Backbone atoms as SQL, in Angstrom:
CREATE TABLE atoms (id INTEGER PRIMARY KEY, chain TEXT, resi INTEGER, resn TEXT, atom TEXT, x REAL, y REAL, z REAL);
INSERT INTO atoms VALUES
  (1, 'A', 1, 'UNK', 'N', 0.025, 8.524, 0.882),
  (2, 'A', 1, 'UNK', 'CA', 0.084, 8.092, 0.208),
  (3, 'A', 1, 'UNK', 'C', 1.058, 7.854, -1.875),
  (4, 'A', 2, 'UNK', 'N', 1.960, 6.649, -2.372),
  (5, 'A', 2, 'UNK', 'CA', 1.425, 7.698, -3.781),
  (6, 'A', 2, 'UNK', 'C', 1.236, 5.553, -4.749),
  (7, 'A', 3, 'UNK', 'N', 0.710, 6.419, -5.782),
  (8, 'A', 3, 'UNK', 'CA', -0.410, 4.555, -5.956),
  (9, 'A', 3, 'UNK', 'C', 0.435, 3.431, -5.921),
  (10, 'A', 4, 'UNK', 'N', 1.570, 3.280, -6.245),
  (11, 'A', 4, 'UNK', 'CA', 2.716, 2.175, -6.398),
  (12, 'A', 4, 'UNK', 'C', 2.265, 1.569, -4.936),
  (13, 'A', 5, 'UNK', 'N', 2.662, 2.156, -4.047),
  (14, 'A', 5, 'UNK', 'CA', 2.736, 1.815, -2.556),
  (15, 'A', 5, 'UNK', 'C', 1.504, 2.048, -1.992),
  (16, 'A', 6, 'UNK', 'N', 0.461, 2.357, -2.119),
  (17, 'A', 6, 'UNK', 'CA', -1.042, 2.438, -2.233),
  (18, 'A', 6, 'UNK', 'C', -1.715, 0.593, -2.254),
  (19, 'A', 7, 'UNK', 'N', -1.540, 0.909, -3.683),
  (20, 'A', 7, 'UNK', 'CA', -1.634, -0.589, -4.117),
  (21, 'A', 7, 'UNK', 'C', -0.962, -2.206, -4.193),
  (22, 'A', 8, 'UNK', 'N', 0.232, -2.500, -3.866),
  (23, 'A', 8, 'UNK', 'CA', 0.814, -3.120, -2.887),
  (24, 'A', 8, 'UNK', 'C', 0.233, -3.123, -1.230),
  (25, 'A', 9, 'UNK', 'N', 0.621, -2.159, -1.266),
  (26, 'A', 9, 'UNK', 'CA', -0.147, -3.024, 0.179),
  (27, 'A', 9, 'UNK', 'C', -1.316, -2.684, 0.595),
  (28, 'A', 10, 'UNK', 'N', -2.820, -2.285, -0.338),
  (29, 'A', 10, 'UNK', 'CA', -3.767, -3.031, -0.500),
  (30, 'A', 10, 'UNK', 'C', -3.315, -4.399, -0.945),
  (31, 'A', 11, 'UNK', 'N', -3.293, -4.879, -1.779),
  (32, 'A', 11, 'UNK', 'CA', -2.958, -6.074, -1.994),
  (33, 'A', 11, 'UNK', 'C', -2.717, -6.815, -0.800),
  (34, 'A', 12, 'UNK', 'N', -1.526, -5.968, -0.210),
  (35, 'A', 12, 'UNK', 'CA', -1.562, -7.335, 0.864),
  (36, 'A', 12, 'UNK', 'C', -2.157, -7.821, 1.720),
  (37, 'A', 13, 'UNK', 'N', -2.447, -6.767, 2.628),
  (38, 'A', 13, 'UNK', 'CA', -3.611, -6.623, 3.363),
  (39, 'A', 13, 'UNK', 'C', -4.721, -6.848, 3.075),
  (40, 'A', 14, 'UNK', 'N', -5.152, -7.401, 2.157),
  (41, 'A', 14, 'UNK', 'CA', -6.603, -7.499, 1.199),
  (42, 'A', 14, 'UNK', 'C', -6.368, -9.473, 1.322),
  (43, 'A', 15, 'UNK', 'N', -5.028, -9.604, 1.659),
  (44, 'A', 15, 'UNK', 'CA', -4.421, -11.457, 2.198),
  (45, 'A', 15, 'UNK', 'C', -4.319, -11.931, 0.451),
  (46, 'A', 16, 'UNK', 'N', -3.833, -11.083, -0.614),
  (47, 'A', 16, 'UNK', 'CA', -4.134, -11.882, -2.138),
  (48, 'A', 16, 'UNK', 'C', -2.577, -12.847, -2.113),
  (49, 'A', 17, 'UNK', 'N', -2.036, -12.013, -1.248),
  (50, 'A', 17, 'UNK', 'CA', -0.451, -13.247, -1.830),
  (51, 'A', 17, 'UNK', 'C', -0.852, -14.753, -1.226),
  (52, 'A', 18, 'UNK', 'N', -1.628, -14.852, -0.102),
  (53, 'A', 18, 'UNK', 'CA', -2.745, -16.346, -0.532),
  (54, 'A', 18, 'UNK', 'C', -2.755, -17.217, -1.910),
  (55, 'A', 19, 'UNK', 'N', -3.584, -16.208, -2.277),
  (56, 'A', 19, 'UNK', 'CA', -4.274, -17.247, -3.265),
  (57, 'A', 19, 'UNK', 'C', -5.875, -16.426, -3.060),
  (58, 'A', 20, 'UNK', 'N', -6.100, -16.293, -4.467),
  (59, 'A', 20, 'UNK', 'CA', -7.811, -16.329, -4.607),
  (60, 'A', 20, 'UNK', 'C', -8.032, -17.484, -4.109),
  (61, 'A', 21, 'UNK', 'N', -9.363, -16.130, -3.582),
  (62, 'A', 21, 'UNK', 'CA', -9.884, -17.226, -2.542),
  (63, 'A', 21, 'UNK', 'C', -11.165, -17.240, -4.162),
  (64, 'A', 22, 'UNK', 'N', -11.242, -16.955, -4.324),
  (65, 'A', 22, 'UNK', 'CA', -12.499, -17.444, -6.245),
  (66, 'A', 22, 'UNK', 'C', -11.882, -16.913, -7.260),
  (67, 'A', 23, 'UNK', 'N', -12.851, -17.341, -8.498),
  (68, 'A', 23, 'UNK', 'CA', -11.996, -17.018, -9.364),
  (69, 'A', 23, 'UNK', 'C', -12.182, -15.485, -9.482),
  (70, 'A', 24, 'UNK', 'N', -13.410, -14.879, -9.303),
  (71, 'A', 24, 'UNK', 'CA', -13.436, -13.451, -9.055),
  (72, 'A', 24, 'UNK', 'C', -12.482, -12.625, -8.389),
  (73, 'A', 25, 'UNK', 'N', -11.171, -12.636, -8.042),
  (74, 'A', 25, 'UNK', 'CA', -10.282, -12.478, -7.367),
  (75, 'A', 25, 'UNK', 'C', -9.277, -12.903, -7.920),
  (76, 'A', 26, 'UNK', 'N', -8.851, -14.237, -8.877),
  (77, 'A', 26, 'UNK', 'CA', -8.029, -14.379, -9.736),
  (78, 'A', 26, 'UNK', 'C', -7.234, -12.750, -10.341),
  (79, 'A', 27, 'UNK', 'N', -8.031, -12.205, -11.084),
  (80, 'A', 27, 'UNK', 'CA', -7.388, -11.381, -11.557),
  (81, 'A', 27, 'UNK', 'C', -6.740, -10.075, -10.451),
  (82, 'A', 28, 'UNK', 'N', -6.644, -9.380, -9.121),
  (83, 'A', 28, 'UNK', 'CA', -6.417, -9.681, -8.516),
  (84, 'A', 28, 'UNK', 'C', -5.733, -10.276, -7.476),
  (85, 'A', 29, 'UNK', 'N', -5.323, -11.148, -8.297),
  (86, 'A', 29, 'UNK', 'CA', -4.376, -11.775, -7.686),
  (87, 'A', 29, 'UNK', 'C', -3.400, -12.053, -9.023),
  (88, 'A', 30, 'UNK', 'N', -3.609, -11.665, -9.381),
  (89, 'A', 30, 'UNK', 'CA', -2.934, -11.402, -11.666),
  (90, 'A', 30, 'UNK', 'C', -2.103, -10.100, -10.803),
  (91, 'A', 31, 'UNK', 'N', -3.062, -9.403, -10.503),
  (92, 'A', 31, 'UNK', 'CA', -3.073, -7.513, -10.989),
  (93, 'A', 31, 'UNK', 'C', -1.565, -8.103, -10.242),
  (94, 'A', 32, 'UNK', 'N', -1.423, -8.346, -8.388),
  (95, 'A', 32, 'UNK', 'CA', -0.923, -8.183, -8.056),
  (96, 'A', 32, 'UNK', 'C', 1.058, -8.548, -8.402),
  (97, 'A', 33, 'UNK', 'N', 0.614, -9.607, -9.160),
  (98, 'A', 33, 'UNK', 'CA', 1.914, -10.545, -9.121),
  (99, 'A', 33, 'UNK', 'C', 2.671, -9.743, -10.672),
  (100, 'A', 34, 'UNK', 'N', 2.385, -9.503, -10.992),
  (101, 'A', 34, 'UNK', 'CA', 2.215, -8.608, -12.367),
  (102, 'A', 34, 'UNK', 'C', 2.855, -7.154, -11.860),
  (103, 'A', 35, 'UNK', 'N', 2.770, -6.329, -10.497),
  (104, 'A', 35, 'UNK', 'CA', 2.850, -5.272, -10.745),
  (105, 'A', 35, 'UNK', 'C', 4.225, -5.739, -9.960),
  (106, 'A', 36, 'UNK', 'N', 4.073, -6.845, -8.801),
  (107, 'A', 36, 'UNK', 'CA', 5.568, -6.974, -8.189),
  (108, 'A', 36, 'UNK', 'C', 6.445, -7.967, -9.195),
  (109, 'A', 37, 'UNK', 'N', 6.770, -8.051, -9.781),
  (110, 'A', 37, 'UNK', 'CA', 7.013, -8.801, -11.306),
  (111, 'A', 37, 'UNK', 'C', 7.927, -7.626, -11.881),
  (112, 'A', 38, 'UNK', 'N', 6.775, -5.972, -12.546),
  (113, 'A', 38, 'UNK', 'CA', 7.429, -5.384, -13.194),
  (114, 'A', 38, 'UNK', 'C', 8.587, -4.779, -12.342),
  (115, 'A', 39, 'UNK', 'N', 8.431, -4.587, -10.405),
  (116, 'A', 39, 'UNK', 'CA', 9.293, -3.932, -10.158),
  (117, 'A', 39, 'UNK', 'C', 10.461, -5.443, -10.126),
  (118, 'A', 40, 'UNK', 'N', 10.462, -6.473, -9.986),
  (119, 'A', 40, 'UNK', 'CA', 11.536, -7.417, -10.060),
  (120, 'A', 40, 'UNK', 'C', 12.294, -6.773, -11.532),
  (121, 'A', 41, 'UNK', 'N', 11.909, -6.792, -12.144),
  (122, 'A', 41, 'UNK', 'CA', 12.497, -6.259, -13.788),
  (123, 'A', 41, 'UNK', 'C', 13.144, -5.542, -13.953),
  (124, 'A', 42, 'UNK', 'N', 12.299, -4.240, -13.295),
  (125, 'A', 42, 'UNK', 'CA', 12.794, -3.204, -13.173),
  (126, 'A', 42, 'UNK', 'C', 14.135, -2.663, -12.372),
  (127, 'A', 43, 'UNK', 'N', 13.648, -3.048, -11.629),
  (128, 'A', 43, 'UNK', 'CA', 15.287, -2.953, -10.144),
  (129, 'A', 43, 'UNK', 'C', 15.968, -3.927, -9.779),
  (130, 'A', 44, 'UNK', 'N', 15.737, -5.154, -10.298),
  (131, 'A', 44, 'UNK', 'CA', 16.302, -6.314, -9.300),
  (132, 'A', 44, 'UNK', 'C', 16.202, -7.090, -7.996),
  (133, 'A', 45, 'UNK', 'N', 15.859, -8.973, -8.165),
  (134, 'A', 45, 'UNK', 'CA', 15.025, -9.194, -7.186),
  (135, 'A', 45, 'UNK', 'C', 16.408, -8.860, -5.724),
  (136, 'A', 46, 'UNK', 'N', 17.031, -8.871, -5.438),
  (137, 'A', 46, 'UNK', 'CA', 17.989, -7.688, -4.667),
  (138, 'A', 46, 'UNK', 'C', 17.528, -5.806, -4.120),
  (139, 'A', 47, 'UNK', 'N', 17.280, -5.399, -4.630),
  (140, 'A', 47, 'UNK', 'CA', 17.193, -4.329, -5.086),
  (141, 'A', 47, 'UNK', 'C', 16.336, -3.653, -4.198),
  (142, 'A', 48, 'UNK', 'N', 16.547, -2.812, -2.894),
  (143, 'A', 48, 'UNK', 'CA', 15.930, -1.686, -1.792),
  (144, 'A', 48, 'UNK', 'C', 14.348, -1.873, -1.893),
  (145, 'A', 49, 'UNK', 'N', 13.800, -2.290, -2.791),
  (146, 'A', 49, 'UNK', 'CA', 13.107, -1.580, -3.191),
  (147, 'A', 49, 'UNK', 'C', 11.877, -2.689, -3.414),
  (148, 'A', 50, 'UNK', 'N', 12.060, -3.988, -3.554),
  (149, 'A', 50, 'UNK', 'CA', 11.872, -5.383, -3.361),
  (150, 'A', 50, 'UNK', 'C', 11.973, -5.694, -2.246),
  (151, 'A', 51, 'UNK', 'N', 13.535, -5.289, -1.721),
  (152, 'A', 51, 'UNK', 'CA', 13.195, -6.305, -0.994),
  (153, 'A', 51, 'UNK', 'C', 12.465, -4.821, 0.511),
  (154, 'A', 52, 'UNK', 'N', 11.879, -4.279, 0.183),
  (155, 'A', 52, 'UNK', 'CA', 10.996, -3.555, 1.042),
  (156, 'A', 52, 'UNK', 'C', 9.520, -3.891, 0.827),
  (157, 'A', 53, 'UNK', 'N', 9.159, -3.869, -0.241),
  (158, 'A', 53, 'UNK', 'CA', 7.987, -5.451, -0.500),
  (159, 'A', 53, 'UNK', 'C', 7.922, -5.691, 0.558),
  (160, 'A', 54, 'UNK', 'N', 8.951, -6.906, -0.484),
  (161, 'A', 54, 'UNK', 'CA', 8.439, -7.731, 0.856),
  (162, 'A', 54, 'UNK', 'C', 8.940, -7.979, 2.043),
  (163, 'A', 55, 'UNK', 'N', 9.365, -7.069, 2.441),
  (164, 'A', 55, 'UNK', 'CA', 9.187, -7.198, 4.139),
  (165, 'A', 55, 'UNK', 'C', 7.539, -6.248, 4.603),
  (166, 'A', 56, 'UNK', 'N', 7.481, -6.068, 3.396),
  (167, 'A', 56, 'UNK', 'CA', 5.792, -5.652, 3.788),
  (168, 'A', 56, 'UNK', 'C', 4.968, -6.134, 3.986),
  (169, 'A', 57, 'UNK', 'N', 5.045, -7.587, 2.537),
  (170, 'A', 57, 'UNK', 'CA', 4.718, -8.574, 3.057),
  (171, 'A', 57, 'UNK', 'C', 4.274, -9.555, 4.085),
  (172, 'A', 58, 'UNK', 'N', 6.098, -9.844, 4.484),
  (173, 'A', 58, 'UNK', 'CA', 6.481, -10.191, 5.804),
  (174, 'A', 58, 'UNK', 'C', 5.301, -9.670, 6.992),
  (175, 'A', 59, 'UNK', 'N', 5.362, -8.985, 7.474),
  (176, 'A', 59, 'UNK', 'CA', 4.412, -7.769, 7.651),
  (177, 'A', 59, 'UNK', 'C', 3.739, -6.588, 7.531),
  (178, 'A', 60, 'UNK', 'N', 3.118, -7.147, 7.107),
  (179, 'A', 60, 'UNK', 'CA', 1.700, -5.980, 6.351),
  (180, 'A', 60, 'UNK', 'C', 0.781, -4.742, 7.732),
  (181, 'A', 61, 'UNK', 'N', 0.950, -5.772, 8.700),
  (182, 'A', 61, 'UNK', 'CA', 0.554, -3.991, 10.069),
  (183, 'A', 61, 'UNK', 'C', 1.594, -2.900, 9.804),
  (184, 'A', 62, 'UNK', 'N', 3.140, -3.547, 10.345),
  (185, 'A', 62, 'UNK', 'CA', 4.210, -2.479, 10.511),
  (186, 'A', 62, 'UNK', 'C', 3.983, -1.008, 9.235),
  (187, 'A', 63, 'UNK', 'N', 3.772, 0.168, 10.200),
  (188, 'A', 63, 'UNK', 'CA', 3.362, 1.592, 9.620),
  (189, 'A', 63, 'UNK', 'C', 4.627, 1.595, 9.830),
  (190, 'A', 64, 'UNK', 'N', 5.939, 1.139, 9.752),
  (191, 'A', 64, 'UNK', 'CA', 7.352, 1.365, 9.550),
  (192, 'A', 64, 'UNK', 'C', 7.656, 0.835, 8.105),
  (193, 'A', 65, 'UNK', 'N', 7.186, -0.074, 7.975),
  (194, 'A', 65, 'UNK', 'CA', 8.002, -1.474, 6.872),
  (195, 'A', 65, 'UNK', 'C', 6.434, -0.531, 5.513),
  (196, 'A', 66, 'UNK', 'N', 5.026, 0.134, 6.039),
  (197, 'A', 66, 'UNK', 'CA', 4.850, 0.450, 4.494),
  (198, 'A', 66, 'UNK', 'C', 5.521, 1.590, 3.965),
  (199, 'A', 67, 'UNK', 'N', 6.340, 2.680, 5.073),
  (200, 'A', 67, 'UNK', 'CA', 7.031, 4.426, 4.900),
  (201, 'A', 67, 'UNK', 'C', 8.422, 3.469, 4.891),
  (202, 'A', 68, 'UNK', 'N', 8.840, 2.625, 4.723),
  (203, 'A', 68, 'UNK', 'CA', 10.104, 2.206, 4.452),
  (204, 'A', 68, 'UNK', 'C', 10.194, 2.969, 2.755),
  (205, 'A', 69, 'UNK', 'N', 8.899, 1.367, 2.412),
  (206, 'A', 69, 'UNK', 'CA', 8.556, 0.811, 1.046),
  (207, 'A', 69, 'UNK', 'C', 8.124, 2.317, 0.340),
  (208, 'A', 70, 'UNK', 'N', 6.822, 3.286, 1.336),
  (209, 'A', 70, 'UNK', 'CA', 6.506, 4.206, 0.522),
  (210, 'A', 70, 'UNK', 'C', 7.912, 5.257, -0.122),
  (211, 'A', 71, 'UNK', 'N', 9.061, 5.372, 0.453),
  (212, 'A', 71, 'UNK', 'CA', 10.795, 6.363, 0.482),
  (213, 'A', 71, 'UNK', 'C', 11.435, 4.930, -0.829),
  (214, 'A', 72, 'UNK', 'N', 11.495, 3.904, -0.714),
  (215, 'A', 72, 'UNK', 'CA', 11.893, 3.200, -1.970),
  (216, 'A', 72, 'UNK', 'C', 11.300, 3.597, -3.721),
  (217, 'A', 73, 'UNK', 'N', 10.060, 3.202, -3.709),
  (218, 'A', 73, 'UNK', 'CA', 9.327, 3.744, -4.128),
  (219, 'A', 73, 'UNK', 'C', 10.045, 4.792, -4.716),
  (220, 'A', 74, 'UNK', 'N', 10.119, 6.011, -4.062),
  (221, 'A', 74, 'UNK', 'CA', 9.938, 7.385, -4.432),
  (222, 'A', 74, 'UNK', 'C', 11.611, 7.339, -4.900),
  (223, 'A', 75, 'UNK', 'N', 12.881, 6.908, -3.523),
  (224, 'A', 75, 'UNK', 'CA', 13.641, 7.077, -4.346),
  (225, 'A', 75, 'UNK', 'C', 14.234, 6.939, -5.798),
  (226, 'A', 76, 'UNK', 'N', 13.154, 5.747, -5.864),
  (227, 'A', 76, 'UNK', 'CA', 13.788, 4.396, -6.205),
  (228, 'A', 76, 'UNK', 'C', 13.587, 4.365, -7.965),
  (229, 'A', 77, 'UNK', 'N', 12.552, 6.163, -8.286),
  (230, 'A', 77, 'UNK', 'CA', 11.529, 6.689, -9.630),
  (231, 'A', 77, 'UNK', 'C', 10.131, 5.107, -9.886),
  (232, 'A', 78, 'UNK', 'N', 10.090, 4.159, -8.937),
  (233, 'A', 78, 'UNK', 'CA', 8.880, 3.551, -9.366),
  (234, 'A', 78, 'UNK', 'C', 7.224, 4.275, -9.665),
  (235, 'A', 79, 'UNK', 'N', 7.522, 6.028, -9.027),
  (236, 'A', 79, 'UNK', 'CA', 6.654, 5.316, -8.745),
  (237, 'A', 79, 'UNK', 'C', 6.695, 7.364, -10.201),
  (238, 'A', 80, 'UNK', 'N', 7.660, 6.854, -10.589),
  (239, 'A', 80, 'UNK', 'CA', 7.318, 7.400, -12.269),
  (240, 'A', 80, 'UNK', 'C', 7.627, 7.275, -13.014),
  (241, 'A', 81, 'UNK', 'N', 7.829, 5.698, -13.291),
  (242, 'A', 81, 'UNK', 'CA', 7.451, 4.726, -14.812),
  (243, 'A', 81, 'UNK', 'C', 6.365, 4.692, -15.056),
  (244, 'A', 82, 'UNK', 'N', 6.591, 4.854, -16.426),
  (245, 'A', 82, 'UNK', 'CA', 3.845, 5.081, -16.880),
  (246, 'A', 82, 'UNK', 'C', 3.978, 3.070, -16.620),
  (247, 'A', 83, 'UNK', 'N', 5.144, 2.408, -17.145),
  (248, 'A', 83, 'UNK', 'CA', 3.946, 1.043, -17.280),
  (249, 'A', 83, 'UNK', 'C', 3.832, 0.470, -16.115),
  (250, 'A', 84, 'UNK', 'N', 4.794, 1.045, -14.836),
  (251, 'A', 84, 'UNK', 'CA', 4.895, 0.249, -13.786),
  (252, 'A', 84, 'UNK', 'C', 3.541, 1.009, -13.200),
  (253, 'A', 85, 'UNK', 'N', 3.336, 2.856, -12.445),
  (254, 'A', 85, 'UNK', 'CA', 1.942, 3.116, -12.327),
  (255, 'A', 85, 'UNK', 'C', 0.884, 2.942, -12.748),
  (256, 'A', 86, 'UNK', 'N', 0.629, 2.482, -14.466),
  (257, 'A', 86, 'UNK', 'CA', -0.156, 1.856, -14.264),
  (258, 'A', 86, 'UNK', 'C', -0.958, 0.829, -14.281),
  (259, 'A', 87, 'UNK', 'N', 0.021, 0.314, -13.742),
  (260, 'A', 87, 'UNK', 'CA', -0.438, -1.259, -13.070),
  (261, 'A', 87, 'UNK', 'C', -0.429, -1.461, -12.090),
  (262, 'A', 88, 'UNK', 'N', 0.358, -0.506, -10.778),
  (263, 'A', 88, 'UNK', 'CA', -0.782, 0.184, -9.239),
  (264, 'A', 88, 'UNK', 'C', -2.064, 0.903, -9.963),
  (265, 'A', 89, 'UNK', 'N', -2.417, 1.687, -10.554),
  (266, 'A', 89, 'UNK', 'CA', -3.407, 2.164, -10.629),
  (267, 'A', 89, 'UNK', 'C', -4.416, 1.045, -10.626),
  (268, 'A', 90, 'UNK', 'N', -4.471, 0.150, -12.001),
  (269, 'A', 90, 'UNK', 'CA', -4.366, -0.693, -12.040),
  (270, 'A', 90, 'UNK', 'C', -5.588, -1.543, -11.400),
  (271, 'A', 91, 'UNK', 'N', -4.741, -2.363, -10.535),
  (272, 'A', 91, 'UNK', 'CA', -4.729, -3.419, -9.311),
  (273, 'A', 91, 'UNK', 'C', -5.582, -2.802, -8.229),
  (274, 'A', 92, 'UNK', 'N', -5.572, -0.780, -7.619),
  (275, 'A', 92, 'UNK', 'CA', -6.199, -0.208, -6.648),
  (276, 'A', 92, 'UNK', 'C', -7.439, -0.019, -7.249),
  (277, 'A', 93, 'UNK', 'N', -7.989, 0.134, -8.644),
  (278, 'A', 93, 'UNK', 'CA', -9.344, 0.228, -8.868),
  (279, 'A', 93, 'UNK', 'C', -9.517, -0.884, -9.035),
  (280, 'A', 94, 'UNK', 'N', -9.788, -2.154, -9.247),
  (281, 'A', 94, 'UNK', 'CA', -10.047, -3.864, -8.957),
  (282, 'A', 94, 'UNK', 'C', -10.302, -3.899, -7.583),
  (283, 'A', 95, 'UNK', 'N', -9.722, -3.280, -6.816),
  (284, 'A', 95, 'UNK', 'CA', -9.354, -3.886, -4.901),
  (285, 'A', 95, 'UNK', 'C', -10.180, -2.933, -4.763),
  (286, 'A', 96, 'UNK', 'N', -11.225, -1.785, -5.086),
  (287, 'A', 96, 'UNK', 'CA', -12.285, -0.876, -4.727),
  (288, 'A', 96, 'UNK', 'C', -13.150, -1.528, -5.075),
  (289, 'A', 97, 'UNK', 'N', -13.037, -2.169, -6.002),
  (290, 'A', 97, 'UNK', 'CA', -13.991, -2.296, -6.537),
  (291, 'A', 97, 'UNK', 'C', -14.833, -3.814, -6.323),
  (292, 'A', 98, 'UNK', 'N', -14.436, -4.719, -6.386),
  (293, 'A', 98, 'UNK', 'CA', -13.856, -5.381, -4.987),
  (294, 'A', 98, 'UNK', 'C', -14.633, -5.261, -3.714),
  (295, 'A', 99, 'UNK', 'N', -15.909, -5.990, -3.711),
  (296, 'A', 99, 'UNK', 'CA', -16.972, -5.218, -1.822),
  (297, 'A', 99, 'UNK', 'C', -15.526, -6.426, -1.210),
  (298, 'A', 100, 'UNK', 'N', -15.415, -7.385, -1.521),
  (299, 'A', 100, 'UNK', 'CA', -14.186, -8.237, -0.575),
  (300, 'A', 100, 'UNK', 'C', -13.862, -7.265, 0.198),
  (301, 'A', 101, 'UNK', 'N', -13.087, -7.117, -0.494),
  (302, 'A', 101, 'UNK', 'CA', -11.656, -5.593, 0.066),
  (303, 'A', 101, 'UNK', 'C', -11.375, -4.605, -0.183),
  (304, 'A', 102, 'UNK', 'N', -12.568, -3.909, -0.551),
  (305, 'A', 102, 'UNK', 'CA', -13.073, -2.654, -0.678),
  (306, 'A', 102, 'UNK', 'C', -12.543, -1.450, 0.579),
  (307, 'A', 103, 'UNK', 'N', -13.025, -2.319, 1.417),
  (308, 'A', 103, 'UNK', 'CA', -13.012, -0.684, 2.644),
  (309, 'A', 103, 'UNK', 'C', -11.729, -1.372, 2.617),
  (310, 'A', 104, 'UNK', 'N', -10.935, -2.446, 2.504),
  (311, 'A', 104, 'UNK', 'CA', -8.832, -2.411, 3.011),
  (312, 'A', 104, 'UNK', 'C', -8.445, -0.987, 2.222),
  (313, 'A', 105, 'UNK', 'N', -8.996, -0.760, 2.220),
  (314, 'A', 105, 'UNK', 'CA', -7.433, 0.319, 0.420),
  (315, 'A', 105, 'UNK', 'C', -8.169, 1.084, 0.447),
  (316, 'A', 106, 'UNK', 'N', -7.346, 2.120, 1.463),
  (317, 'A', 106, 'UNK', 'CA', -6.972, 3.180, 1.520),
  (318, 'A', 106, 'UNK', 'C', -5.627, 4.334, 0.832),
  (319, 'A', 107, 'UNK', 'N', -6.215, 5.679, 0.732),
  (320, 'A', 107, 'UNK', 'CA', -5.772, 6.152, 0.385),
  (321, 'A', 107, 'UNK', 'C', -4.856, 8.006, 0.667),
  (322, 'A', 108, 'UNK', 'N', -4.240, 8.511, 1.466),
  (323, 'A', 108, 'UNK', 'CA', -4.666, 9.078, 1.607),
  (324, 'A', 108, 'UNK', 'C', -3.177, 10.457, 1.331),
  (325, 'A', 109, 'UNK', 'N', -3.760, 11.422, 0.897),
  (326, 'A', 109, 'UNK', 'CA', -1.903, 12.765, 0.808),
  (327, 'A', 109, 'UNK', 'C', -2.126, 13.902, 1.461),
  (328, 'A', 110, 'UNK', 'N', -1.314, 14.268, 2.214),
  (329, 'A', 110, 'UNK', 'CA', -0.994, 15.124, 2.908),
  (330, 'A', 110, 'UNK', 'C', -1.114, 14.996, 3.985),
  (331, 'A', 111, 'UNK', 'N', -1.854, 16.518, 4.712),
  (332, 'A', 111, 'UNK', 'CA', -0.931, 15.736, 6.421),
  (333, 'A', 111, 'UNK', 'C', -1.737, 15.849, 7.544),
  (334, 'A', 112, 'UNK', 'N', -1.630, 15.322, 9.008),
  (335, 'A', 112, 'UNK', 'CA', -2.708, 15.698, 10.087),
  (336, 'A', 112, 'UNK', 'C', -3.551, 14.361, 9.350),
  (337, 'A', 113, 'UNK', 'N', -3.482, 13.309, 8.710),
  (338, 'A', 113, 'UNK', 'CA', -4.506, 13.432, 7.696),
  (339, 'A', 113, 'UNK', 'C', -4.523, 11.437, 9.079),
  (340, 'A', 114, 'UNK', 'N', -6.151, 11.320, 9.374),
  (341, 'A', 114, 'UNK', 'CA', -5.756, 10.367, 10.432),
  (342, 'A', 114, 'UNK', 'C', -7.008, 9.244, 10.024),
  (343, 'A', 115, 'UNK', 'N', -6.418, 8.282, 9.831),
  (344, 'A', 115, 'UNK', 'CA', -7.351, 7.601, 9.040),
  (345, 'A', 115, 'UNK', 'C', -8.309, 5.858, 9.788),
  (346, 'A', 116, 'UNK', 'N', -8.916, 4.856, 9.330),
  (347, 'A', 116, 'UNK', 'CA', -9.748, 4.112, 10.583),
  (348, 'A', 116, 'UNK', 'C', -9.644, 2.788, 9.480),
  (349, 'A', 117, 'UNK', 'N', -10.828, 2.043, 9.936),
  (350, 'A', 117, 'UNK', 'CA', -11.056, 0.540, 8.475),
  (351, 'A', 117, 'UNK', 'C', -11.892, 0.229, 9.879),
  (352, 'A', 118, 'UNK', 'N', -12.594, -0.618, 9.569),
  (353, 'A', 118, 'UNK', 'CA', -13.838, -1.197, 9.894),
  (354, 'A', 118, 'UNK', 'C', -14.288, -0.844, 11.904),
  (355, 'A', 119, 'UNK', 'N', -14.669, -0.077, 11.980),
  (356, 'A', 119, 'UNK', 'CA', -15.285, -0.058, 13.429),
  (357, 'A', 119, 'UNK', 'C', -14.240, 0.996, 13.943),
  (358, 'A', 120, 'UNK', 'N', -13.216, 1.528, 13.035),
  (359, 'A', 120, 'UNK', 'CA', -12.197, 2.122, 14.312),
  (360, 'A', 120, 'UNK', 'C', -12.215, 3.357, 14.292),
  (361, 'A', 121, 'UNK', 'N', -11.018, 3.948, 15.041),
  (362, 'A', 121, 'UNK', 'CA', -11.180, 5.258, 15.890),
  (363, 'A', 121, 'UNK', 'C', -9.884, 6.010, 14.957),
  (364, 'A', 122, 'UNK', 'N', -9.978, 7.139, 14.547),
  (365, 'A', 122, 'UNK', 'CA', -8.906, 7.892, 14.601),
  (366, 'A', 122, 'UNK', 'C', -9.054, 9.277, 15.066),
  (367, 'A', 123, 'UNK', 'N', -7.918, 8.894, 15.009),
  (368, 'A', 123, 'UNK', 'CA', -7.973, 10.946, 15.581),
  (369, 'A', 123, 'UNK', 'C', -6.049, 11.395, 15.216),
  (370, 'A', 124, 'UNK', 'N', -6.816, 13.133, 15.125),
  (371, 'A', 124, 'UNK', 'CA', -5.105, 14.088, 14.888),
  (372, 'A', 124, 'UNK', 'C', -4.840, 14.587, 15.563),
  (373, 'A', 125, 'UNK', 'N', -4.087, 15.382, 16.952),
  (374, 'A', 125, 'UNK', 'CA', -3.649, 16.377, 17.142),
  (375, 'A', 125, 'UNK', 'C', -2.747, 16.790, 17.347),
  (376, 'A', 126, 'UNK', 'N', -3.039, 18.288, 17.341),
  (377, 'A', 126, 'UNK', 'CA', -2.192, 18.739, 16.794),
  (378, 'A', 126, 'UNK', 'C', -2.001, 19.889, 18.060),
  (379, 'A', 127, 'UNK', 'N', -0.733, 20.058, 18.383),
  (380, 'A', 127, 'UNK', 'CA', -0.538, 21.181, 19.746),
  (381, 'A', 127, 'UNK', 'C', -0.549, 22.861, 19.242),
  (382, 'A', 128, 'UNK', 'N', -0.653, 23.541, 19.629),
  (383, 'A', 128, 'UNK', 'CA', -0.551, 24.983, 19.450),
  (384, 'A', 128, 'UNK', 'C', 0.426, 25.201, 20.433),
  (385, 'A', 129, 'UNK', 'N', 1.173, 25.628, 19.354),
  (386, 'A', 129, 'UNK', 'CA', 2.998, 26.013, 20.442),
  (387, 'A', 129, 'UNK', 'C', 2.775, 27.377, 21.521),
  (388, 'A', 130, 'UNK', 'N', 2.125, 28.086, 21.042),
  (389, 'A', 130, 'UNK', 'CA', 1.857, 29.076, 22.264),
  (390, 'A', 130, 'UNK', 'C', 0.714, 29.274, 23.091),
  (391, 'A', 131, 'UNK', 'N', 0.282, 27.892, 23.486),
  (392, 'A', 131, 'UNK', 'CA', -0.979, 28.531, 24.121),
  (393, 'A', 131, 'UNK', 'C', -0.029, 27.621, 25.256);
């Protein structure tokens, strides 16, 4: 997943939309809103990209909504915008450093990847067509 999508999904999954739990998390909340405001400023508040962000905010557990977000990030070119990717990477770094939310931020690139979090289980089964 690209850094922009990963930062949005990580922040939403960490519950940052409800606000900071304490002062140390305020930087995370501010970082999320900075990233989202950059997206709104570049692409408009009714753009497909911003609507995809809002769909993830509404239902962050939905894999389909996260996939649409990643597609819209790529289609819009947000992942090639230096200011947007810098804000996303900064937010990801802060999320990974915060012990309260670090375990909920994952980023995977490639095929046949299974990820689990918080004592979960994940596996990938690939059927050999010759068998």
